[in-house]
N, CA and C of each residue as an Amber inpcrd file, in Angstrom:
protein
   249
   2.7960000 -98.8610000 136.4360000   4.2170000 -98.7980000 136.2740000
   4.9620000 -99.2630000 137.5160000   4.4550000 -98.9620000 138.7090000
   5.1220000 -99.3940000 139.9350000   4.6440000-100.7500000 140.4180000
   3.6690000-101.3320000 139.7380000   3.1020000-102.6010000 140.2000000
   4.1290000-103.7180000 140.2450000   5.1620000-103.6560000 139.4200000
   6.1960000-104.6950000 139.4340000   6.9180000-104.7420000 140.7830000
   7.0770000-103.6180000 141.4600000   7.7320000-103.5630000 142.7690000
   6.9050000-104.3340000 143.7950000   5.5900000-104.2620000 143.7060000
   4.7080000-104.8720000 144.6900000   4.6150000-106.3860000 144.5700000
   5.2300000-106.9890000 143.5540000   5.1040000-108.4350000 143.3270000
   6.3030000-109.2420000 143.8030000   7.3010000-108.6040000 144.3820000
   8.5520000-109.2720000 144.7070000   8.9650000-108.9240000 146.1270000
   9.6910000-109.8400000 146.7990000  10.2940000-109.5510000 148.0890000
  11.7550000-109.1910000 147.8620000  12.2870000-108.2820000 148.6630000
  13.6170000-107.7170000 148.4320000  14.5110000-107.8580000 149.6560000
  15.8230000-108.0360000 149.4430000  16.7550000-108.0850000 150.5690000
  17.0000000-106.6960000 151.1730000  16.6210000-105.6360000 150.4560000
  16.7090000-104.2610000 150.9530000  15.6060000-103.4560000 150.2640000
  15.3850000-102.2430000 150.7260000  14.3450000-101.4050000 150.1180000
  14.8110000-100.9920000 148.7180000  14.0400000-101.3000000 147.6600000
  14.4830000-101.0510000 146.2830000  14.2440000 -99.6200000 145.8080000
  14.6760000 -98.6400000 146.5850000  14.3910000 -97.2490000 146.2350000
  15.0300000 -96.8580000 144.9070000  16.1980000 -97.4220000 144.5800000
  16.8220000 -97.1120000 143.2850000  15.9910000 -97.6510000 142.1250000
  15.4210000 -98.8520000 142.2870000  14.5580000 -99.4100000 141.2460000
  13.2840000 -98.5780000 141.0960000  12.7140000 -98.1660000 142.2190000
  11.5160000 -97.3210000 142.1870000  11.8310000 -96.0210000 141.4630000
  12.9530000 -95.4050000 141.8190000  13.3560000 -94.1550000 141.1910000
  13.5820000 -94.3370000 139.6910000  14.1890000 -95.4440000 139.2820000
  14.4180000 -95.7010000 137.8540000  13.1080000 -95.8120000 137.0880000
  12.1200000 -96.4750000 137.6670000  10.8090000 -96.6040000 137.0280000
  10.1920000 -95.2160000 136.8410000  10.2840000 -94.3970000 137.8750000
   9.7360000 -93.0470000 137.7730000  10.4630000 -92.2260000 136.7120000
  11.7950000 -92.2820000 136.7190000  12.5820000 -91.5230000 135.7350000
  12.2390000 -91.9610000 134.3170000  12.0590000 -93.2730000 134.1090000
  11.6710000 -93.7730000 132.7860000  10.3430000 -93.1730000 132.3210000
   9.5400000 -92.7240000 133.2830000   8.2420000 -92.1200000 132.9770000
   8.2450000 -90.6050000 133.1870000   9.4550000 -90.0290000 133.1950000
   9.6540000 -88.5770000 133.2770000   9.0960000 -87.9710000 134.5590000
   9.2690000 -88.6920000 135.6640000   8.8690000 -88.2220000 136.9890000
  10.0820000 -88.3670000 137.8990000  10.3140000 -87.3760000 138.7630000
  11.4820000 -87.3860000 139.6360000  11.0810000 -87.2580000 141.0990000
  11.8400000 -87.9150000 141.9670000  11.6810000 -87.7400000 143.4090000
  12.3520000 -86.4350000 143.7990000  11.6500000 -85.6260000 144.6020000
  12.1910000 -84.3260000 144.9980000  11.9350000 -84.0520000 146.4810000
  12.7480000 -83.1420000 147.0270000  12.5210000 -82.6170000 148.3670000
  11.3320000 -81.6600000 148.2940000  10.8410000 -81.2400000 149.4480000
   9.7150000 -80.3030000 149.4760000  10.0170000 -78.9980000 148.7400000
  11.2950000 -78.5940000 148.6990000  11.6620000 -77.3430000 148.0440000
  11.9370000 -77.5140000 146.5460000  11.7550000 -78.7450000 146.0310000
  11.9440000 -79.0010000 144.6080000  13.3230000 -79.4870000 144.2250000
  14.2550000 -79.4920000 145.1610000  15.5900000 -80.0130000 144.8550000
  15.5380000 -81.5450000 144.7920000  16.4880000 -82.1830000 144.1220000
  16.4750000 -83.6440000 144.0210000  16.4300000 -84.3140000 145.3990000
  15.6770000 -85.3770000 145.4870000  15.5430000 -86.1160000 146.7400000
  16.8930000 -86.6930000 147.1150000  17.2920000 -86.5320000 148.3570000
  18.6250000 -86.9540000 148.7840000  18.6310000 -88.3030000 149.4830000
  17.4690000 -88.9000000 149.6940000  17.4130000 -90.2220000 150.3070000
  17.2500000 -90.1660000 151.8110000  17.2180000 -91.3440000 152.4100000
  17.0650000 -91.4760000 153.8590000  17.4450000 -92.8840000 154.2580000
  17.5660000 -93.1210000 155.5390000  17.7980000 -94.4890000 156.0080000
  16.4530000 -95.1190000 156.3490000  16.3580000 -96.4230000 156.1710000
  15.1050000 -97.1340000 156.3740000  15.2280000 -98.0890000 157.5550000
  14.2650000 -98.0650000 158.4680000  14.2000000 -99.0240000 159.5670000
  13.6190000-100.3360000 159.0630000  13.3490000-101.2750000 159.9870000
  12.7930000-102.5710000 159.6010000  11.3860000-102.4660000 159.0280000
  10.6310000-101.4770000 159.4460000   9.3040000-101.2700000 158.8750000
   8.9630000 -99.7930000 158.9610000   8.0920000 -99.3760000 158.0670000
   7.6770000 -97.9800000 158.0830000   6.9990000 -97.5830000 156.7990000
   6.8120000 -96.2760000 156.6590000   6.2010000 -95.7280000 155.4550000
   6.7020000 -94.3060000 155.2670000   6.6520000 -93.8500000 154.0350000
   7.1040000 -92.5010000 153.7070000   6.3180000 -91.9890000 152.5070000
   6.1060000 -90.7000000 152.4880000   5.5490000 -90.0100000 151.3330000
   6.6620000 -89.1200000 150.7830000   6.9120000 -89.1970000 149.4810000
   7.9670000 -88.4070000 148.8530000   7.3440000 -87.5760000 147.7340000
   7.6700000 -86.2870000 147.7230000   7.1800000 -85.4160000 146.6480000
   7.7420000 -85.8650000 145.3120000   6.9690000 -85.6590000 144.2590000
   7.3970000 -85.9940000 142.9030000   7.1790000 -84.7800000 141.9960000
   7.9730000 -84.7310000 140.9260000   7.8950000 -83.6010000 140.0020000
   8.1900000 -84.0770000 138.5940000   7.9090000 -83.2150000 137.6390000
   8.3470000 -83.4140000 136.2610000   8.9610000 -82.1010000 135.7910000
   9.1720000 -81.9580000 134.5030000   9.8400000 -80.7470000 134.0070000
   9.0390000 -79.4750000 134.2750000   7.7470000 -79.6060000 134.5590000
   6.9100000 -78.4340000 134.8390000   6.9110000 -78.0300000 136.3130000
   7.4310000 -78.8890000 137.1920000   7.4950000 -78.5690000 138.6220000
   6.9270000 -79.6700000 139.4920000   6.8230000 -79.3900000 140.7810000
   6.3220000 -80.3540000 141.7580000   4.8370000 -80.5830000 141.5390000
   4.4150000 -81.8350000 141.5580000   2.9940000 -82.1550000 141.4580000
   2.3080000 -81.6960000 142.7430000   1.2360000 -80.9770000 142.6100000
   0.5430000 -80.4300000 143.7730000  -0.3070000 -81.4640000 144.5080000
  -0.8620000 -82.4250000 143.8110000  -1.7770000 -83.3800000 144.4380000
  -1.3270000 -84.8270000 144.2820000  -0.0280000 -85.0620000 144.0700000
   0.4830000 -86.4120000 143.8600000   1.7890000 -86.5830000 144.6130000
   1.9120000 -87.7100000 145.3160000   3.1430000 -88.0610000 146.0180000
   3.4020000 -89.5460000 145.8240000   4.6550000 -89.9420000 146.0260000
   4.9880000 -91.3520000 146.0330000   4.8220000 -91.8650000 147.4510000
   4.0530000 -92.9300000 147.6010000   3.8770000 -93.5930000 148.8900000
   4.6860000 -94.8780000 148.8540000   5.5110000 -95.1070000 149.8710000
   6.2860000 -96.3380000 149.9920000   6.1020000 -96.8620000 151.4090000
   5.6950000 -98.1240000 151.5330000   5.6640000 -98.7800000 152.8400000
   6.4780000-100.0600000 152.7460000   7.0690000-100.4500000 153.8580000
   7.9120000-101.6410000 153.8710000   7.8440000-102.3100000 155.2240000
   8.0810000-103.6080000 155.2070000   8.1080000-104.3970000 156.4300000
   9.0930000-105.5400000 156.2500000  10.0080000-105.6850000 157.2020000
  10.9880000-106.7600000 157.1400000  10.3560000-108.0350000 157.6700000
  10.4210000-109.0870000 156.8780000   9.8340000-110.3680000 157.2400000
  10.8480000-111.1900000 158.0440000  10.3950000-112.2790000 158.6410000
  11.2700000-113.1340000 159.4510000  12.4520000-113.6920000 158.6670000
  12.2990000-113.8950000 157.3690000  13.3930000-114.4430000 156.5610000
  14.4150000-113.3780000 156.1490000  14.2200000-112.1340000 156.5870000
  15.1680000-111.0670000 156.2970000  14.8310000-110.2370000 155.0760000
  13.9100000-110.7000000 154.2360000  13.4980000-109.9320000 153.0630000
  12.4390000-108.9080000 153.4500000  12.2580000-107.9240000 152.5760000
  11.2710000-106.8820000 152.8040000  10.0890000-107.0410000 151.8670000
   8.9070000-106.8370000 152.4200000   7.7150000-106.6750000 151.6030000
   7.5660000-105.1740000 151.3900000   7.4680000-104.7630000 150.1320000
   7.4290000-103.3420000 149.8000000   6.1740000-103.0600000 148.9670000
   5.4470000-102.0260000 149.3430000   4.3130000-101.5610000 148.5580000
   4.5470000-100.1060000 148.2160000   4.3150000 -99.7730000 146.9680000
   4.5360000 -98.4020000 146.5250000   3.5410000 -98.0260000 145.4360000
   3.1060000 -96.7940000 145.4840000   2.2230000 -96.2800000 144.4470000
   2.1790000 -94.7690000 144.5230000   1.7040000 -94.1590000 143.4710000
   1.4940000 -92.7190000 143.4500000   0.1040000 -92.4280000 143.9490000
   0.0130000 -91.4960000 144.8790000  -1.3060000 -91.1200000 145.4200000
  -1.5380000 -89.6480000 145.1970000
């Protein structure tokens, strides 16, 4: 489901597109306490793990992994998957 994100370069980090894909599959980004994920600012490169949940609660052994790197042309290479 997230493989489409890994095939394209982006002018910014596509966190809204990633979130939409997850929501379409009944999975939500959440804070550690289970409240909706509030977002963050992204540097030129980095990685983040974000908790995910569904209607039953936070997944105990699954997180969203997102890594990104800004290329010389200004676009970002983004890799994301559930681990």
